[in-house]
PyMOL Python script that loads the backbone (N, CA, C, O; Angstrom):
from pymol import cmd

cmd.read_pdbstr("""\
ATOM      1  N   MET A   1     113.976  65.780 151.014  1.00  0.00           N
ATOM      2  CA  MET A   1     113.782  67.213 151.121  1.00  0.00           C
ATOM      3  C   MET A   1     112.576  67.492 151.998  1.00  0.00           C
ATOM      4  O   MET A   1     111.616  66.725 152.070  1.00  0.00           O
ATOM      5  N   GLU A   2     112.680  68.597 152.639  1.00  0.00           N
ATOM      6  CA  GLU A   2     111.575  68.984 153.504  1.00  0.00           C
ATOM      7  C   GLU A   2     110.482  69.641 152.671  1.00  0.00           C
ATOM      8  O   GLU A   2     110.703  70.077 151.541  1.00  0.00           O
ATOM      9  N   GLN A   3     109.329  69.696 153.251  1.00  0.00           N
ATOM     10  CA  GLN A   3     108.176  70.295 152.567  1.00  0.00           C
ATOM     11  C   GLN A   3     108.417  71.780 152.299  1.00  0.00           C
ATOM     12  O   GLN A   3     108.020  72.309 151.261  1.00  0.00           O
ATOM     13  N   LYS A   4     109.073  72.441 153.252  1.00  0.00           N
ATOM     14  CA  LYS A   4     109.359  73.868 153.079  1.00  0.00           C
ATOM     15  C   LYS A   4     110.238  74.087 151.853  1.00  0.00           C
ATOM     16  O   LYS A   4     110.008  75.010 151.071  1.00  0.00           O
ATOM     17  N   GLN A   5     111.224  73.251 151.695  1.00  0.00           N
ATOM     18  CA  GLN A   5     112.125  73.370 150.553  1.00  0.00           C
ATOM     19  C   GLN A   5     111.371  73.111 149.252  1.00  0.00           C
ATOM     20  O   GLN A   5     111.559  73.819 148.263  1.00  0.00           O
ATOM     21  N   LEU A   6     110.519  72.093 149.263  1.00  0.00           N
ATOM     22  CA  LEU A   6     109.732  71.793 148.069  1.00  0.00           C
ATOM     23  C   LEU A   6     108.786  72.949 147.725  1.00  0.00           C
ATOM     24  O   LEU A   6     108.647  73.326 146.561  1.00  0.00           O
ATOM     25  N   ASP A   7     108.145  73.499 148.749  1.00  0.00           N
ATOM     26  CA  ASP A   7     107.253  74.642 148.525  1.00  0.00           C
ATOM     27  C   ASP A   7     108.017  75.846 147.978  1.00  0.00           C
ATOM     28  O   ASP A   7     107.547  76.561 147.092  1.00  0.00           O
ATOM     29  N   ARG A   8     109.189  76.038 148.528  1.00  0.00           N
ATOM     30  CA  ARG A   8     110.025  77.167 148.079  1.00  0.00           C
ATOM     31  C   ARG A   8     110.458  76.977 146.623  1.00  0.00           C
ATOM     32  O   ARG A   8     110.426  77.921 145.834  1.00  0.00           O
ATOM     33  N   MET A   9     110.865  75.748 146.269  1.00  0.00           N
ATOM     34  CA  MET A   9     111.259  75.461 144.886  1.00  0.00           C
ATOM     35  C   MET A   9     110.071  75.615 143.939  1.00  0.00           C
ATOM     36  O   MET A   9     110.213  76.109 142.820  1.00  0.00           O
ATOM     37  N   GLU A  10     108.903  75.186 144.404  1.00  0.00           N
ATOM     38  CA  GLU A  10     107.694  75.330 143.588  1.00  0.00           C
ATOM     39  C   GLU A  10     107.382  76.805 143.352  1.00  0.00           C
ATOM     40  O   GLU A  10     107.027  77.196 142.241  1.00  0.00           O
ATOM     41  N   ASP A  11     107.513  77.618 144.389  1.00  0.00           N
ATOM     42  CA  ASP A  11     107.297  79.066 144.256  1.00  0.00           C
ATOM     43  C   ASP A  11     108.300  79.682 143.283  1.00  0.00           C
ATOM     44  O   ASP A  11     107.949  80.529 142.462  1.00  0.00           O
ATOM     45  N   MET A  12     109.548  79.245 143.391  1.00  0.00           N
ATOM     46  CA  MET A  12     110.579  79.766 142.499  1.00  0.00           C
ATOM     47  C   MET A  12     110.273  79.394 141.048  1.00  0.00           C
ATOM     48  O   MET A  12     110.409  80.225 140.150  1.00  0.00           O
ATOM     49  N   LEU A  13     109.865  78.155 140.823  1.00  0.00           N
ATOM     50  CA  LEU A  13     109.508  77.724 139.472  1.00  0.00           C
ATOM     51  C   LEU A  13     108.302  78.503 138.949  1.00  0.00           C
ATOM     52  O   LEU A  13     108.268  78.908 137.787  1.00  0.00           O
ATOM     53  N   THR A  14     107.334  78.705 139.806  1.00  0.00           N
ATOM     54  CA  THR A  14     106.154  79.481 139.416  1.00  0.00           C
ATOM     55  C   THR A  14     106.564  80.896 139.017  1.00  0.00           C
ATOM     56  O   THR A  14     106.097  81.417 138.004  1.00  0.00           O
ATOM     57  N   ASN A  15     107.435  81.518 139.812  1.00  0.00           N
ATOM     58  CA  ASN A  15     107.917  82.871 139.508  1.00  0.00           C
ATOM     59  C   ASN A  15     108.696  82.886 138.191  1.00  0.00           C
ATOM     60  O   ASN A  15     108.541  83.800 137.381  1.00  0.00           O
ATOM     61  N   LEU A  16     109.525  81.877 137.988  1.00  0.00           N
ATOM     62  CA  LEU A  16     110.294  81.806 136.738  1.00  0.00           C
ATOM     63  C   LEU A  16     109.361  81.672 135.530  1.00  0.00           C
ATOM     64  O   LEU A  16     109.573  82.312 134.500  1.00  0.00           O
ATOM     65  N   ILE A  17     108.342  80.848 135.663  1.00  0.00           N
ATOM     66  CA  ILE A  17     107.387  80.664 134.562  1.00  0.00           C
ATOM     67  C   ILE A  17     106.672  81.986 134.275  1.00  0.00           C
ATOM     68  O   ILE A  17     106.464  82.343 133.115  1.00  0.00           O
ATOM     69  N   LYS A  18     106.301  82.705 135.325  1.00  0.00           N
ATOM     70  CA  LYS A  18     105.647  84.008 135.130  1.00  0.00           C
ATOM     71  C   LYS A  18     106.588  84.983 134.437  1.00  0.00           C
ATOM     72  O   LYS A  18     106.191  85.709 133.526  1.00  0.00           O
ATOM     73  N   ILE A  19     107.833  84.989 134.879  1.00  0.00           N
ATOM     74  CA  ILE A  19     108.825  85.895 134.292  1.00  0.00           C
ATOM     75  C   ILE A  19     109.031  85.566 132.821  1.00  0.00           C
ATOM     76  O   ILE A  19     109.058  86.465 131.980  1.00  0.00           O
ATOM     77  N   VAL A  20     109.176  84.289 132.508  1.00  0.00           N
ATOM     78  CA  VAL A  20     109.371  83.878 131.116  1.00  0.00           C
ATOM     79  C   VAL A  20     108.144  84.244 130.283  1.00  0.00           C
ATOM     80  O   VAL A  20     108.272  84.708 129.151  1.00  0.00           O
ATOM     81  N   GLY A  21     106.970  84.034 130.842  1.00  0.00           N
ATOM     82  CA  GLY A  21     105.734  84.404 130.136  1.00  0.00           C
ATOM     83  C   GLY A  21     105.678  85.891 129.854  1.00  0.00           C
ATOM     84  O   GLY A  21     105.314  86.305 128.754  1.00  0.00           O
ATOM     85  N   THR A  22     106.034  86.687 130.832  1.00  0.00           N
ATOM     86  CA  THR A  22     106.044  88.144 130.665  1.00  0.00           C
ATOM     87  C   THR A  22     107.074  88.557 129.621  1.00  0.00           C
ATOM     88  O   THR A  22     106.799  89.393 128.760  1.00  0.00           O
ATOM     89  N   LEU A  23     108.262  87.963 129.708  1.00  0.00           N
ATOM     90  CA  LEU A  23     109.306  88.280 128.733  1.00  0.00           C
ATOM     91  C   LEU A  23     108.887  87.887 127.323  1.00  0.00           C
ATOM     92  O   LEU A  23     109.147  88.613 126.363  1.00  0.00           O
ATOM     93  N   SER A  24     108.246  86.747 127.208  1.00  0.00           N
ATOM     94  CA  SER A  24     107.782  86.295 125.898  1.00  0.00           C
ATOM     95  C   SER A  24     106.750  87.266 125.331  1.00  0.00           C
ATOM     96  O   SER A  24     106.787  87.609 124.150  1.00  0.00           O
ATOM     97  N   ASN A  25     105.840  87.697 126.179  1.00  0.00           N
ATOM     98  CA  ASN A  25     104.827  88.664 125.756  1.00  0.00           C
ATOM     99  C   ASN A  25     105.477  89.984 125.356  1.00  0.00           C
ATOM    100  O   ASN A  25     105.141  90.561 124.322  1.00  0.00           O
ATOM    101  N   ASP A  26     106.408  90.458 126.181  1.00  0.00           N
ATOM    102  CA  ASP A  26     107.118  91.701 125.872  1.00  0.00           C
ATOM    103  C   ASP A  26     107.868  91.580 124.549  1.00  0.00           C
ATOM    104  O   ASP A  26     107.901  92.523 123.759  1.00  0.00           O
ATOM    105  N   PHE A  27     108.465  90.426 124.315  1.00  0.00           N
ATOM    106  CA  PHE A  27     109.196  90.191 123.077  1.00  0.00           C
ATOM    107  C   PHE A  27     108.264  90.270 121.872  1.00  0.00           C
ATOM    108  O   PHE A  27     108.622  90.856 120.850  1.00  0.00           O
ATOM    109  N   GLN A  28     107.085  89.691 121.981  1.00  0.00           N
ATOM    110  CA  GLN A  28     106.118  89.732 120.890  1.00  0.00           C
ATOM    111  C   GLN A  28     105.673  91.178 120.609  1.00  0.00           C
ATOM    112  O   GLN A  28     105.530  91.580 119.455  1.00  0.00           O
ATOM    113  N   VAL A  29     105.460  91.937 121.668  1.00  0.00           N
ATOM    114  CA  VAL A  29     105.075  93.350 121.510  1.00  0.00           C
ATOM    115  C   VAL A  29     106.202  94.110 120.818  1.00  0.00           C
ATOM    116  O   VAL A  29     105.948  94.909 119.916  1.00  0.00           O
ATOM    117  N   MET A  30     107.438  93.868 121.231  1.00  0.00           N
ATOM    118  CA  MET A  30     108.587  94.552 120.635  1.00  0.00           C
ATOM    119  C   MET A  30     108.741  94.172 119.165  1.00  0.00           C
ATOM    120  O   MET A  30     109.083  95.020 118.341  1.00  0.00           O
ATOM    121  N   LYS A  31     108.492  92.911 118.830  1.00  0.00           N
ATOM    122  CA  LYS A  31     108.580  92.482 117.432  1.00  0.00           C
ATOM    123  C   LYS A  31     107.555  93.240 116.584  1.00  0.00           C
ATOM    124  O   LYS A  31     107.863  93.679 115.476  1.00  0.00           O
ATOM    125  N   GLN A  32     106.347  93.391 117.103  1.00  0.00           N
ATOM    126  CA  GLN A  32     105.307  94.107 116.360  1.00  0.00           C
ATOM    127  C   GLN A  32     105.682  95.577 116.215  1.00  0.00           C
ATOM    128  O   GLN A  32     105.514  96.166 115.147  1.00  0.00           O
ATOM    129  N   GLU A  33     106.188  96.163 117.291  1.00  0.00           N
ATOM    130  CA  GLU A  33     106.610  97.559 117.227  1.00  0.00           C
ATOM    131  C   GLU A  33     107.741  97.737 116.225  1.00  0.00           C
ATOM    132  O   GLU A  33     107.775  98.731 115.499  1.00  0.00           O
ATOM    133  N   LEU A  34     108.661  96.791 116.180  1.00  0.00           N
ATOM    134  CA  LEU A  34     109.751  96.851 115.219  1.00  0.00           C
ATOM    135  C   LEU A  34     109.222  96.776 113.790  1.00  0.00           C
ATOM    136  O   LEU A  34     109.700  97.496 112.912  1.00  0.00           O
ATOM    137  N   LYS A  35     108.247  95.915 113.554  1.00  0.00           N
ATOM    138  CA  LYS A  35     107.623  95.839 112.225  1.00  0.00           C
ATOM    139  C   LYS A  35     106.998  97.176 111.854  1.00  0.00           C
ATOM    140  O   LYS A  35     107.125  97.639 110.721  1.00  0.00           O
ATOM    141  N   ASP A  36     106.314  97.798 112.831  1.00  0.00           N
ATOM    142  CA  ASP A  36     105.692  99.102 112.580  1.00  0.00           C
ATOM    143  C   ASP A  36     106.739 100.161 112.262  1.00  0.00           C
ATOM    144  O   ASP A  36     106.543 100.984 111.368  1.00  0.00           O
ATOM    145  N   VAL A  37     107.853 100.139 112.995  1.00  0.00           N
ATOM    146  CA  VAL A  37     108.926 101.104 112.758  1.00  0.00           C
ATOM    147  C   VAL A  37     109.519 100.898 111.369  1.00  0.00           C
ATOM    148  O   VAL A  37     109.775 101.867 110.653  1.00  0.00           O
ATOM    149  N   LYS A  38     109.742  99.631 110.979  1.00  0.00           N
ATOM    150  CA  LYS A  38     110.286  99.352 109.649  1.00  0.00           C
ATOM    151  C   LYS A  38     109.333  99.852 108.571  1.00  0.00           C
ATOM    152  O   LYS A  38     109.772 100.405 107.563  1.00  0.00           O
ATOM    153  N   LYS A  39     108.044  99.663 108.775  1.00  0.00           N
ATOM    154  CA  LYS A  39     107.048 100.137 107.819  1.00  0.00           C
ATOM    155  C   LYS A  39     107.101 101.666 107.715  1.00  0.00           C
ATOM    156  O   LYS A  39     107.070 102.226 106.619  1.00  0.00           O
ATOM    157  N   ASP A  40     107.182 102.324 108.866  1.00  0.00           N
ATOM    158  CA  ASP A  40     107.271 103.781 108.878  1.00  0.00           C
ATOM    159  C   ASP A  40     108.527 104.266 108.156  1.00  0.00           C
ATOM    160  O   ASP A  40     108.479 105.245 107.411  1.00  0.00           O
ATOM    161  N   VAL A  41     109.644 103.585 108.375  1.00  0.00           N
ATOM    162  CA  VAL A  41     110.907 103.961 107.728  1.00  0.00           C
ATOM    163  C   VAL A  41     110.770 103.831 106.209  1.00  0.00           C
ATOM    164  O   VAL A  41     111.232 104.696 105.465  1.00  0.00           O
ATOM    165  N   GLU A  42     110.139 102.757 105.754  1.00  0.00           N
ATOM    166  CA  GLU A  42     109.939 102.568 104.316  1.00  0.00           C
ATOM    167  C   GLU A  42     109.078 103.683 103.736  1.00  0.00           C
ATOM    168  O   GLU A  42     109.359 104.180 102.645  1.00  0.00           O
ATOM    169  N   GLU A  43     108.031 104.078 104.456  1.00  0.00           N
ATOM    170  CA  GLU A  43     107.174 105.176 103.993  1.00  0.00           C
ATOM    171  C   GLU A  43     107.961 106.478 103.914  1.00  0.00           C
ATOM    172  O   GLU A  43     107.811 107.241 102.960  1.00  0.00           O
ATOM    173  N   VAL A  44     108.795 106.729 104.910  1.00  0.00           N
ATOM    174  CA  VAL A  44     109.610 107.947 104.912  1.00  0.00           C
ATOM    175  C   VAL A  44     110.584 107.923 103.739  1.00  0.00           C
ATOM    176  O   VAL A  44     110.801 108.949 103.095  1.00  0.00           O
ATOM    177  N   LYS A  45     111.174 106.758 103.455  1.00  0.00           N
ATOM    178  CA  LYS A  45     112.096 106.650 102.323  1.00  0.00           C
ATOM    179  C   LYS A  45     111.375 106.961 101.006  1.00  0.00           C
ATOM    180  O   LYS A  45     111.918 107.654 100.145  1.00  0.00           O
ATOM    181  N   LYS A  46     110.166 106.452 100.857  1.00  0.00           N
ATOM    182  CA  LYS A  46     109.403 106.726  99.636  1.00  0.00           C
ATOM    183  C   LYS A  46     109.090 108.211  99.514  1.00  0.00           C
ATOM    184  O   LYS A  46     109.220 108.797  98.439  1.00  0.00           O
ATOM    185  N   GLU A  47     108.676 108.813 100.627  1.00  0.00           N
ATOM    186  CA  GLU A  47     108.393 110.245 100.615  1.00  0.00           C
ATOM    187  C   GLU A  47     109.656 111.042 100.295  1.00  0.00           C
ATOM    188  O   GLU A  47     109.593 112.048  99.587  1.00  0.00           O
ATOM    189  N   GLN A  48     110.787 110.603 100.807  1.00  0.00           N
ATOM    190  CA  GLN A  48     112.047 111.284 100.557  1.00  0.00           C
ATOM    191  C   GLN A  48     112.419 111.193  99.079  1.00  0.00           C
ATOM    192  O   GLN A  48     112.920 112.159  98.504  1.00  0.00           O
ATOM    193  N   GLU A  49     112.175 110.034  98.463  1.00  0.00           N
ATOM    194  CA  GLU A  49     112.461 109.880  97.043  1.00  0.00           C
ATOM    195  C   GLU A  49     111.608 110.848  96.217  1.00  0.00           C
ATOM    196  O   GLU A  49     112.103 111.483  95.286  1.00  0.00           O
ATOM    197  N   VAL A  50     110.333 110.954  96.565  1.00  0.00           N
ATOM    198  CA  VAL A  50     109.446 111.873  95.855  1.00  0.00           C
ATOM    199  C   VAL A  50     109.928 113.309  96.042  1.00  0.00           C
ATOM    200  O   VAL A  50     109.990 114.082  95.086  1.00  0.00           O
ATOM    201  N   THR A  51     110.266 113.657  97.273  1.00  0.00           N
ATOM    202  CA  THR A  51     110.749 115.007  97.568  1.00  0.00           C
ATOM    203  C   THR A  51     112.034 115.302  96.801  1.00  0.00           C
ATOM    204  O   THR A  51     112.202 116.401  96.272  1.00  0.00           O
ATOM    205  N   ASN A  52     112.937 114.332  96.736  1.00  0.00           N
ATOM    206  CA  ASN A  52     114.190 114.529  95.999  1.00  0.00           C
ATOM    207  C   ASN A  52     113.930 114.751  94.518  1.00  0.00           C
ATOM    208  O   ASN A  52     114.586 115.583  93.890  1.00  0.00           O
ATOM    209  N   ARG A  53     112.966 114.003  93.947  1.00  0.00           N
ATOM    210  CA  ARG A  53     112.630 114.202  92.534  1.00  0.00           C
ATOM    211  C   ARG A  53     112.055 115.603  92.308  1.00  0.00           C
ATOM    212  O   ARG A  53     112.391 116.273  91.332  1.00  0.00           O
ATOM    213  N   ILE A  54     111.195 116.027  93.212  1.00  0.00           N
ATOM    214  CA  ILE A  54     110.605 117.367  93.095  1.00  0.00           C
ATOM    215  C   ILE A  54     111.694 118.430  93.183  1.00  0.00           C
ATOM    216  O   ILE A  54     111.701 119.376  92.396  1.00  0.00           O
ATOM    217  N   LEU A  55     112.614 118.283  94.136  1.00  0.00           N
ATOM    218  CA  LEU A  55     113.698 119.258  94.283  1.00  0.00           C
ATOM    219  C   LEU A  55     114.601 119.280  93.050  1.00  0.00           C
ATOM    220  O   LEU A  55     115.059 120.344  92.632  1.00  0.00           O
ATOM    221  N   THR A  56     114.854 118.120  92.478  1.00  0.00           N
ATOM    222  CA  THR A  56     115.679 118.054  91.269  1.00  0.00           C
ATOM    223  C   THR A  56     114.997 118.805  90.135  1.00  0.00           C
ATOM    224  O   THR A  56     115.642 119.559  89.407  1.00  0.00           O
ATOM    225  N   ASP A  57     113.691 118.597  89.986  1.00  0.00           N
ATOM    226  CA  ASP A  57     112.935 119.314  88.954  1.00  0.00           C
ATOM    227  C   ASP A  57     112.944 120.819  89.214  1.00  0.00           C
ATOM    228  O   ASP A  57     113.084 121.615  88.286  1.00  0.00           O
ATOM    229  N   MET A  58     112.793 121.201  90.476  1.00  0.00           N
ATOM    230  CA  MET A  58     112.790 122.628  90.812  1.00  0.00           C
ATOM    231  C   MET A  58     114.146 123.265  90.505  1.00  0.00           C
ATOM    232  O   MET A  58     114.204 124.395  90.020  1.00  0.00           O
ATOM    233  N   ARG A  59     115.232 122.547  90.786  1.00  0.00           N
ATOM    234  CA  ARG A  59     116.565 123.073  90.481  1.00  0.00           C
ATOM    235  C   ARG A  59     116.740 123.251  88.972  1.00  0.00           C
ATOM    236  O   ARG A  59     117.297 124.249  88.514  1.00  0.00           O
ATOM    237  N   ALA A  60     116.257 122.274  88.210  1.00  0.00           N
ATOM    238  CA  ALA A  60     116.360 122.375  86.756  1.00  0.00           C
ATOM    239  C   ALA A  60     115.545 123.569  86.260  1.00  0.00           C
ATOM    240  O   ALA A  60     115.993 124.315  85.389  1.00  0.00           O
ATOM    241  N   ASP A  61     114.345 123.746  86.819  1.00  0.00           N
ATOM    242  CA  ASP A  61     113.525 124.895  86.437  1.00  0.00           C
ATOM    243  C   ASP A  61     114.210 126.203  86.797  1.00  0.00           C
ATOM    244  O   ASP A  61     114.204 127.151  86.012  1.00  0.00           O
ATOM    245  N   GLN A  62     114.795 126.252  87.979  1.00  0.00           N
ATOM    246  CA  GLN A  62     115.482 127.467  88.412  1.00  0.00           C
ATOM    247  C   GLN A  62     116.651 127.781  87.479  1.00  0.00           C
ATOM    248  O   GLN A  62     116.839 128.928  87.073  1.00  0.00           O
ATOM    249  N   ASP A  63     117.428 126.762  87.144  1.00  0.00           N
ATOM    250  CA  ASP A  63     118.545 126.977  86.218  1.00  0.00           C
ATOM    251  C   ASP A  63     118.036 127.514  84.882  1.00  0.00           C
ATOM    252  O   ASP A  63     118.624 128.434  84.314  1.00  0.00           O
ATOM    253  N   HIS A  64     116.955 126.944  84.388  1.00  0.00           N
ATOM    254  CA  HIS A  64     116.377 127.370  83.109  1.00  0.00           C
ATOM    255  C   HIS A  64     115.906 128.826  83.190  1.00  0.00           C
ATOM    256  O   HIS A  64     116.145 129.619  82.279  1.00  0.00           O
ATOM    257  N   ILE A  65     115.239 129.159  84.282  1.00  0.00           N
ATOM    258  CA  ILE A  65     114.741 130.534  84.458  1.00  0.00           C
ATOM    259  C   ILE A  65     115.905 131.520  84.541  1.00  0.00           C
ATOM    260  O   ILE A  65     115.837 132.598  83.950  1.00  0.00           O
ATOM    261  N   TRP A  66     116.970 131.173  85.263  1.00  0.00           N
ATOM    262  CA  TRP A  66     118.129 132.067  85.368  1.00  0.00           C
ATOM    263  C   TRP A  66     118.786 132.252  84.000  1.00  0.00           C
ATOM    264  O   TRP A  66     119.221 133.348  83.647  1.00  0.00           O
ATOM    265  N   GLU A  67     118.848 131.175  83.252  1.00  0.00           N
ATOM    266  CA  GLU A  67     119.432 131.255  81.919  1.00  0.00           C
ATOM    267  C   GLU A  67     118.611 132.183  81.021  1.00  0.00           C
ATOM    268  O   GLU A  67     119.164 133.015  80.301  1.00  0.00           O
ATOM    269  N   LYS A  68     117.287 132.029  81.074  1.00  0.00           N
ATOM    270  CA  LYS A  68     116.421 132.896  80.263  1.00  0.00           C
ATOM    271  C   LYS A  68     116.512 134.356  80.725  1.00  0.00           C
ATOM    272  O   LYS A  68     116.533 135.278  79.911  1.00  0.00           O
ATOM    273  N   ALA A  69     116.565 134.542  82.040  1.00  0.00           N
ATOM    274  CA  ALA A  69     116.661 135.900  82.564  1.00  0.00           C
ATOM    275  C   ALA A  69     117.960 136.561  82.101  1.00  0.00           C
ATOM    276  O   ALA A  69     117.959 137.728  81.709  1.00  0.00           O
ATOM    277  N   ALA A  70     119.058 135.823  82.146  1.00  0.00           N
ATOM    278  CA  ALA A  70     120.349 136.369  81.708  1.00  0.00           C
ATOM    279  C   ALA A  70     120.298 136.690  80.218  1.00  0.00           C
ATOM    280  O   ALA A  70     120.808 137.726  79.789  1.00  0.00           O
ATOM    281  N   LYS A  71     119.695 135.820  79.436  1.00  0.00           N
ATOM    282  CA  LYS A  71     119.571 136.062  78.000  1.00  0.00           C
ATOM    283  C   LYS A  71     118.725 137.307  77.743  1.00  0.00           C
ATOM    284  O   LYS A  71     119.073 138.133  76.899  1.00  0.00           O
ATOM    285  N   ASN A  72     117.617 137.444  78.467  1.00  0.00           N
ATOM    286  CA  ASN A  72     116.760 138.624  78.309  1.00  0.00           C
ATOM    287  C   ASN A  72     117.496 139.903  78.702  1.00  0.00           C
ATOM    288  O   ASN A  72     117.354 140.935  78.046  1.00  0.00           O
ATOM    289  N   GLU A  73     118.275 139.830  79.765  1.00  0.00           N
ATOM    290  CA  GLU A  73     119.044 141.001  80.194  1.00  0.00           C
ATOM    291  C   GLU A  73     120.060 141.398  79.123  1.00  0.00           C
ATOM    292  O   GLU A  73     120.254 142.585  78.862  1.00  0.00           O
ATOM    293  N   ARG A  74     120.705 140.413  78.505  1.00  0.00           N
ATOM    294  CA  ARG A  74     121.652 140.711  77.429  1.00  0.00           C
ATOM    295  C   ARG A  74     120.940 141.383  76.257  1.00  0.00           C
ATOM    296  O   ARG A  74     121.439 142.356  75.691  1.00  0.00           O
ATOM    297  N   GLU A  75     119.781 140.860  75.902  1.00  0.00           N
ATOM    298  CA  GLU A  75     119.014 141.437  74.788  1.00  0.00           C
ATOM    299  C   GLU A  75     118.587 142.869  75.106  1.00  0.00           C
ATOM    300  O   GLU A  75     118.653 143.745  74.242  1.00  0.00           O
ATOM    301  N   LEU A  76     118.150 143.108  76.338  1.00  0.00           N
ATOM    302  CA  LEU A  76     117.771 144.469  76.740  1.00  0.00           C
ATOM    303  C   LEU A  76     118.957 145.423  76.661  1.00  0.00           C
ATOM    304  O   LEU A  76     118.832 146.559  76.204  1.00  0.00           O
ATOM    305  N   ALA A  77     120.106 144.938  77.115  1.00  0.00           N
ATOM    306  CA  ALA A  77     121.304 145.781  77.061  1.00  0.00           C
ATOM    307  C   ALA A  77     121.641 146.114  75.609  1.00  0.00           C
ATOM    308  O   ALA A  77     122.011 147.248  75.307  1.00  0.00           O
ATOM    309  N   LYS A  78     121.517 145.140  74.708  1.00  0.00           N
ATOM    310  CA  LYS A  78     121.776 145.397  73.289  1.00  0.00           C
ATOM    311  C   LYS A  78     120.799 146.419  72.739  1.00  0.00           C
ATOM    312  O   LYS A  78     121.189 147.332  72.012  1.00  0.00           O
ATOM    313  N   LEU A  79     119.521 146.262  73.089  1.00  0.00           N
ATOM    314  CA  LEU A  79     118.509 147.206  72.609  1.00  0.00           C
ATOM    315  C   LEU A  79     118.760 148.619  73.134  1.00  0.00           C
ATOM    316  O   LEU A  79     118.594 149.591  72.397  1.00  0.00           O
ATOM    317  N   LYS A  80     119.154 148.736  74.380  1.00  0.00           N
ATOM    318  CA  LYS A  80     119.439 150.052  74.959  1.00  0.00           C
ATOM    319  C   LYS A  80     120.617 150.711  74.222  1.00  0.00           C
ATOM    320  O   LYS A  80     120.568 151.899  73.900  1.00  0.00           O
ATOM    321  N   ARG A  81     121.671 149.931  73.960  1.00  0.00           N
ATOM    322  CA  ARG A  81     122.811 150.474  73.247  1.00  0.00           C
ATOM    323  C   ARG A  81     122.405 150.901  71.839  1.00  0.00           C
ATOM    324  O   ARG A  81     122.815 151.951  71.345  1.00  0.00           O
ATOM    325  N   HIS A  82     121.590 150.059  71.208  1.00  0.00           N
ATOM    326  CA  HIS A  82     121.142 150.339  69.832  1.00  0.00           C
ATOM    327  C   HIS A  82     120.288 151.625  69.805  1.00  0.00           C
ATOM    328  O   HIS A  82     120.420 152.434  68.886  1.00  0.00           O
ATOM    329  N   LEU A  83     119.432 151.808  70.791  1.00  0.00           N
ATOM    330  CA  LEU A  83     118.562 152.979  70.823  1.00  0.00           C
ATOM    331  C   LEU A  83     119.325 154.262  71.162  1.00  0.00           C
ATOM    332  O   LEU A  83     118.897 155.350  70.777  1.00  0.00           O
ATOM    333  N   GLN A  84     120.424 154.151  71.864  1.00  0.00           N
ATOM    334  CA  GLN A  84     121.202 155.331  72.220  1.00  0.00           C
ATOM    335  C   GLN A  84     122.043 155.841  71.082  1.00  0.00           C
ATOM    336  O   GLN A  84     122.505 156.981  71.115  1.00  0.00           O
ATOM    337  N   LEU A  85     122.250 155.027  70.086  1.00  0.00           N
ATOM    338  CA  LEU A  85     123.066 155.460  68.956  1.00  0.00           C
ATOM    339  C   LEU A  85     122.311 156.328  68.073  1.00  0.00           C
ATOM    340  O   LEU A  85     122.840 156.792  67.063  1.00  0.00           O
TER     341      LEU A  85
END
""", "prot")
cmd.dss("prot")
cmd.show_as("cartoon", "prot")
cmd.util.cbc("prot")
cmd.orient("prot")
């Protein structure tokens, strides 16, 4: 082989090594970012669970309040009828 060919192959190998090094570094960065995203997703899931529990409690409270309000309205209607007699 000629020297030019050897130099060219050496340059190509050098470029390939640089490319692989860059890709490896990029891969490591992406792995860390993926870990961060997974952590964020887990935090959001926990917050969502808390929010769902709060909403469930609020719905139960609302149902209870509506039930009491309806009962009070019935009692008022009875009292009004009783007073009109």
